[in-house]
C-alpha positions in Angstrom: -108.7 94.2 -76.3 -110.7 91.1 -75.9 -111.6 89.6 -79.1 -113.3 86.5 -80.4 -110.7 83.8 -81.5 -111.1 83.0 -85.1 -108.2 80.5 -85.4 -104.7 81.3 -86.5 -104.1 83.2 -89.7 -100.3 82.9 -90.0 -98.7 85.7 -92.0 -95.2 84.3 -91.7 -93.7 81.1 -90.5 -89.9 81.3 -89.9 -87.5 78.5 -88.7 -85.6 79.8 -85.7 -82.2 78.7 -87.0 -82.5 79.8 -90.5 -79.9 82.3 -91.6 -82.5 84.8 -92.7 -84.8 84.3 -89.6 -84.0 87.6 -88.0 -84.8 89.7 -91.1 -87.7 87.6 -92.1 -89.3 87.8 -88.5 -88.5 91.5 -88.2 -90.1 92.3 -91.5 -93.2 90.2 -90.8 -93.8 92.1 -87.4 -93.2 95.5 -89.1 -95.6 94.8 -91.8 -98.3 93.5 -89.6 -97.8 96.3 -87.2 -98.2 98.9 -89.9 -101.3 97.1 -91.2 -103.1 96.7 -87.8 -102.1 99.6 -85.6 -104.5 102.5 -85.3 -103.2 106.1 -84.9 -103.4 107.2 -81.3 -103.1 103.7 -79.8 -100.4 102.8 -77.3 -98.3 99.7 -78.0 -98.2 96.9 -75.5 -96.3 93.6 -75.5 -97.9 90.8 -73.7 -95.7 87.8 -73.1 -97.6 84.8 -71.8 -96.3 81.7 -70.1 -94.7 80.5 -66.9 -91.2 80.1 -65.6 -92.4 76.7 -64.0 -92.4 74.8 -67.2 -89.5 74.8 -69.7 -91.7 74.5 -72.7 -94.0 77.3 -71.5 -91.2 79.8 -70.5 -90.8 81.2 -74.1 -93.1 84.2 -73.3 -91.5 85.1 -70.0 -88.0 84.8 -71.5 -89.0 87.1 -74.4 -90.4 89.6 -71.9 -87.3 89.5 -69.8 -85.0 90.0 -72.9 -87.0 92.9 -74.0 -86.9 94.5 -70.6 -83.1 93.9 -70.4 -82.8 95.6 -73.9 -84.5 98.7 -72.5 -87.2 98.6 -75.2 -89.2 101.8 -75.0 -92.5 100.0 -75.2 -94.4 98.6 -72.2 -93.9 94.9 -71.7 -96.0 92.7 -69.4 -94.9 89.2 -68.6 -91.3 88.2 -67.7 -89.5 85.7 -65.5 -90.0 87.8 -62.4 -93.6 88.5 -63.1 -95.1 86.1 -65.6 -98.6 86.4 -67.1 -99.9 82.9 -67.0 -103.3 80.9 -66.8 -103.7 82.1 -63.2 -103.6 85.8 -63.8 -104.2 86.5 -67.5 -107.9 87.3 -67.1 -107.1 89.7 -64.2 -104.4 91.3 -66.4 -106.8 91.8 -69.3 -109.5 93.3 -67.0 -106.9 95.7 -65.4 -105.7 96.9 -68.8 -109.4 97.4 -70.0 -110.4 99.4 -67.0 -107.9 102.1 -67.5 -109.5 103.1 -70.7 -106.4 103.4 -73.0 -106.5 102.3 -76.6 -103.9 99.6 -77.0 -102.4 97.7 -79.9 -101.3 94.4 -78.3 -98.5 92.1 -79.6 -99.1 88.8 -77.9 -96.2 86.3 -77.5 -96.7 82.7 -76.4 -95.4 79.1 -76.8 -97.3 76.5 -78.7 -97.3 72.8 -79.5 -97.4 71.5 -83.1 -96.5 68.7 -85.5 -93.0 67.3 -85.4 -92.2 69.2 -88.6 -93.3 72.6 -87.1 -91.1 72.3 -84.0 -88.7 75.3 -84.0 -90.9 77.4 -86.3 -92.0 81.0 -85.1 -95.4 82.0 -86.4 -96.5 85.6 -86.8 -100.1 86.5 -87.6 -102.9 89.0 -87.5 -105.5 88.5 -84.7 -105.7 87.1 -81.3 -103.9 84.0 -80.0 -105.6 81.6 -77.8 -103.3 81.0 -74.7 -103.6 77.5 -73.2 -105.1 75.8 -76.3 -102.3 73.3 -76.6 -103.0 72.0 -73.1 -106.9 72.3 -73.4 -107.3 75.3 -71.2 -109.9 77.9 -71.9 -108.3 81.3 -71.5 -109.3 84.6 -73.0 -108.0 85.3 -76.5 -105.7 88.3 -76.7 -103.6 90.4 -79.1 -103.9 92.3 -82.3 -101.1 90.3 -83.7 -99.4 87.4 -82.3 -96.1 85.5 -82.2 -96.0 81.9 -81.3 -93.0 79.7 -81.0 -93.6 75.9 -81.6 -91.6 74.5 -78.8 -92.5 70.8 -79.0 -95.0 68.2 -80.4 -98.6 68.3 -79.4 -101.4 65.8 -79.2 -100.4 63.5 -76.4 -99.5 64.2 -72.7 -99.0 67.9 -73.4 -98.0 68.8 -69.8 -95.3 66.1 -69.8 -94.0 67.3 -73.2 -93.8 71.0 -72.1 -91.9 69.8 -68.9 -89.4 67.9 -71.1 -88.8 70.6 -73.7 -85.2 71.6 -74.3 -84.2 74.8 -72.8 -81.7 75.5 -75.5 -84.5 75.6 -78.1 -86.6 78.0 -75.9 -83.5 80.3 -75.2 -82.6 80.6 -78.9 -86.2 81.2 -80.1 -86.7 83.8 -77.2 -83.5 85.7 -78.4 -84.7 85.7 -82.0 -88.2 87.0 -81.1 -87.1 89.7 -78.8 -84.5 90.9 -81.1 -87.0 91.0 -84.0 -89.5 92.8 -81.9 -87.0 95.4 -80.8 -86.0 96.0 -84.4 -89.6 96.1 -85.8 -91.4 98.3 -83.5 -91.2 102.1 -83.4 -89.6 103.4 -80.3 -92.5 105.1 -78.6 -92.4 107.1 -75.4 -92.5 104.6 -72.4 -95.6 104.6 -70.3 -95.9 103.1 -66.9 -98.2 100.1 -66.5 -98.9 98.6 -63.0 -99.0 94.8 -63.2 -101.8 93.2 -61.3 
């Protein structure tokens, strides 16, 4: 599950409020899932972020929405039990120790240029959590979904704290809906969160 981070390779970039956003995002997730998922691997959705920062709450909100939908795929990271900088490495270690082959869809917030705020990016490969705030965390995922929640480059922690919840909420709903439409409904397996 741990991979070397080779930088983003966006497959799709979708504006969250575009009328075709749900269809475009669902199709992108579905295509990348078919291209990257190996037979016999379990699906796992890893939603990264914290509920203590508005801008960084995208992942936990997506996880909570997926759990509320009753998605029949394991989801780690939600508002009640977020996966964040303090427990991401332990979570990855726990998952690797159980020996299951997993295909991981990783979801996280990101910072970007003014023009990219409000875009949802989907790509093949790992994402690098914490990169926007200069944290060194393990890369994770076979495919990733990132939502550009605000502008990066200066005072990132302040920017994340002052991100509009409305934007995060709308992006989280779009991402959760698209994931639920794109992924096959596999038998649910229990995962104990560290």
